[in-house]
Steps between C-alpha positions, in 0.01 A plus 500: 500500500179339622172563321172412670173441316147437617357208299183302452682165533317346795618140532773249423314360198498839328862553594602167342330606177694826469833382647642368168402823328672713764806276498537552125446876501674586825827313451777555753254671732387392846124512534243365742137532599364559848154348470439540873512878463160658437637656178655174367835671461749422225854605594770526238864552593737602225767749408288687244152644492249245371174666603372583152597160363338319792176697471482420128562130568234471763 
């Protein structure tokens, strides 16, 4: 399953600040940001639904 979120992360500096946090809380999950997209998309690929958890984290 792929979940897509619009974020307010706008640059690589902000991404580097939250990366360790996401790595800890989203273990065994593929995630990435598309900062070139106008909505600064966060994509999460995993086998279970993580939408509520991700929204709480961010």
